[in-house]
VOBA-447054 format. One record per residue (C-alpha): x, y, z. Coordinates in steps of 0.2 Angstrom, whole numbers, padded with zeros to 4 digits, m for minus. Layout:
BEGIN
+-------+-------+-------+
:  east : north :    up :
+-------+-------+-------+
:     X :     Y :     Z :
...
+-------+-------+-------+
//
This chain:
BEGIN
+-------+-------+-------+
:  east : north :    up :
+-------+-------+-------+
:  0599 : m0213 :  0493 :
:  0581 : m0210 :  0494 :
:  0571 : m0206 :  0478 :
:  0562 : m0190 :  0482 :
:  0555 : m0186 :  0465 :
:  0543 : m0201 :  0466 :
:  0534 : m0191 :  0479 :
:  0531 : m0175 :  0469 :
:  0515 : m0176 :  0460 :
:  0510 : m0158 :  0460 :
:  0517 : m0142 :  0451 :
:  0527 : m0133 :  0464 :
:  0534 : m0116 :  0462 :
:  0545 : m0104 :  0472 :
:  0534 : m0091 :  0480 :
:  0538 : m0076 :  0490 :
:  0539 : m0073 :  0509 :
:  0525 : m0060 :  0506 :
:  0514 : m0074 :  0499 :
:  0518 : m0087 :  0512 :
:  0517 : m0075 :  0527 :
:  0498 : m0072 :  0528 :
:  0495 : m0091 :  0528 :
:  0507 : m0093 :  0542 :
:  0500 : m0079 :  0552 :
:  0481 : m0083 :  0549 :
:  0482 : m0102 :  0548 :
:  0497 : m0110 :  0555 :
:  0503 : m0099 :  0569 :
:  0488 : m0088 :  0573 :
:  0492 : m0074 :  0585 :
:  0511 : m0077 :  0584 :
:  0520 : m0061 :  0583 :
:  0535 : m0058 :  0573 :
:  0535 : m0073 :  0561 :
:  0552 : m0072 :  0552 :
:  0556 : m0081 :  0536 :
:  0569 : m0092 :  0546 :
:  0571 : m0099 :  0563 :
:  0586 : m0099 :  0574 :
:  0582 : m0117 :  0579 :
:  0596 : m0130 :  0574 :
:  0586 : m0145 :  0581 :
:  0571 : m0147 :  0593 :
:  0581 : m0140 :  0608 :
:  0596 : m0130 :  0602 :
:  0597 : m0112 :  0594 :
:  0610 : m0103 :  0584 :
:  0610 : m0084 :  0583 :
:  0622 : m0086 :  0569 :
:  0607 : m0091 :  0558 :
:  0599 : m0074 :  0562 :
:  0615 : m0065 :  0557 :
:  0617 : m0074 :  0541 :
:  0599 : m0073 :  0537 :
:  0599 : m0054 :  0539 :
:  0614 : m0052 :  0528 :
:  0607 : m0063 :  0515 :
:  0621 : m0076 :  0516 :
:  0618 : m0093 :  0508 :
:  0601 : m0100 :  0510 :
:  0599 : m0094 :  0528 :
:  0585 : m0082 :  0523 :
:  0574 : m0095 :  0517 :
:  0566 : m0102 :  0501 :
:  0547 : m0103 :  0500 :
:  0537 : m0115 :  0490 :
:  0519 : m0116 :  0485 :
:  0505 : m0125 :  0475 :
:  0493 : m0113 :  0467 :
:  0476 : m0116 :  0459 :
:  0477 : m0115 :  0440 :
:  0461 : m0105 :  0438 :
:  0464 : m0091 :  0451 :
:  0482 : m0093 :  0456 :
:  0477 : m0094 :  0474 :
:  0491 : m0102 :  0485 :
:  0483 : m0117 :  0493 :
:  0498 : m0127 :  0500 :
:  0515 : m0121 :  0506 :
:  0531 : m0125 :  0514 :
:  0548 : m0117 :  0516 :
:  0566 : m0121 :  0520 :
:  0581 : m0113 :  0526 :
:  0600 : m0116 :  0529 :
:  0605 : m0120 :  0547 :
:  0623 : m0124 :  0544 :
:  0635 : m0129 :  0530 :
:  0627 : m0147 :  0530 :
:  0610 : m0145 :  0538 :
:  0594 : m0138 :  0531 :
:  0577 : m0136 :  0539 :
:  0559 : m0138 :  0532 :
:  0547 : m0127 :  0540 :
:  0529 : m0120 :  0539 :
:  0520 : m0134 :  0530 :
:  0502 : m0130 :  0527 :
:  0488 : m0136 :  0516 :
:  0471 : m0128 :  0516 :
:  0458 : m0141 :  0523 :
:  0448 : m0141 :  0507 :
:  0463 : m0147 :  0497 :
:  0470 : m0160 :  0509 :
:  0471 : m0179 :  0506 :
:  0478 : m0176 :  0488 :
:  0496 : m0178 :  0491 :
:  0501 : m0159 :  0491 :
:  0509 : m0160 :  0508 :
:  0519 : m0175 :  0503 :
:  0524 : m0167 :  0487 :
:  0530 : m0151 :  0496 :
:  0540 : m0160 :  0508 :
:  0549 : m0170 :  0495 :
:  0551 : m0155 :  0484 :
:  0559 : m0145 :  0499 :
:  0571 : m0160 :  0503 :
:  0576 : m0162 :  0485 :
:  0580 : m0143 :  0484 :
:  0591 : m0146 :  0500 :
:  0599 : m0161 :  0492 :
:  0602 : m0152 :  0475 :
:  0611 : m0138 :  0485 :
:  0623 : m0150 :  0494 :
:  0615 : m0152 :  0511 :
:  0618 : m0168 :  0520 :
:  0602 : m0168 :  0531 :
:  0585 : m0160 :  0532 :
:  0575 : m0158 :  0548 :
:  0559 : m0152 :  0554 :
:  0548 : m0151 :  0569 :
:  0531 : m0157 :  0563 :
:  0514 : m0157 :  0572 :
:  0510 : m0175 :  0578 :
:  0495 : m0175 :  0565 :
:  0508 : m0173 :  0551 :
:  0520 : m0186 :  0556 :
:  0514 : m0200 :  0544 :
:  0516 : m0188 :  0529 :
:  0534 : m0185 :  0535 :
:  0537 : m0204 :  0537 :
:  0530 : m0207 :  0520 :
:  0543 : m0196 :  0512 :
:  0557 : m0205 :  0521 :
:  0559 : m0194 :  0537 :
:  0563 : m0203 :  0554 :
:  0552 : m0195 :  0567 :
:  0555 : m0195 :  0586 :
:  0542 : m0196 :  0600 :
:  0529 : m0182 :  0600 :
:  0529 : m0171 :  0615 :
:  0520 : m0155 :  0621 :
:  0530 : m0139 :  0622 :
:  0527 : m0121 :  0623 :
:  0528 : m0116 :  0605 :
:  0526 : m0097 :  0606 :
:  0517 : m0083 :  0615 :
:  0503 : m0075 :  0606 :
:  0500 : m0056 :  0604 :
:  0492 : m0056 :  0621 :
:  0508 : m0064 :  0628 :
:  0498 : m0081 :  0632 :
:  0508 : m0097 :  0630 :
:  0502 : m0107 :  0615 :
:  0506 : m0126 :  0617 :
:  0508 : m0138 :  0603 :
:  0513 : m0157 :  0601 :
:  0527 : m0159 :  0589 :
:  0541 : m0172 :  0586 :
:  0558 : m0170 :  0579 :
:  0560 : m0177 :  0561 :
:  0575 : m0179 :  0550 :
:  0580 : m0186 :  0533 :
:  0597 : m0190 :  0528 :
:  0600 : m0183 :  0510 :
:  0618 : m0190 :  0507 :
+-------+-------+-------+
//
């Protein structure tokens, strides 16, 4: 079993969807309408509307958990990630972002490891994500196995224009 704690070098706390949403909307997925705290994706190509039903009824961890790193002086959220249940055994890591002026300090690695440890401690067997190709090395450092990056239509912005991204499927066996 992988030692996830060795990758956590920052004070990470649970934050709210209200704290994470503006960063997602402004920095990670600009112009993306209707950003929800969960996604119906169960891997890079399949969806399950059961996730939506469970999330909306607050069942299990389908509605998501949100994690952040804040500055000690102002309490500003400077790095984020989230995760949510996809099935009885599968958990998804989603929405990793670190403000550029705080990168290269291990925050992304710490957040990924923290999210995976949270999933492991809650009995999930595997965690997966769909990282941007620029982030793949960070995922691999934590222990994820990453697939080949490929371009895909990520979402339609508020003007209904397709936004394309290059992502790769990544997963980490927890048990």
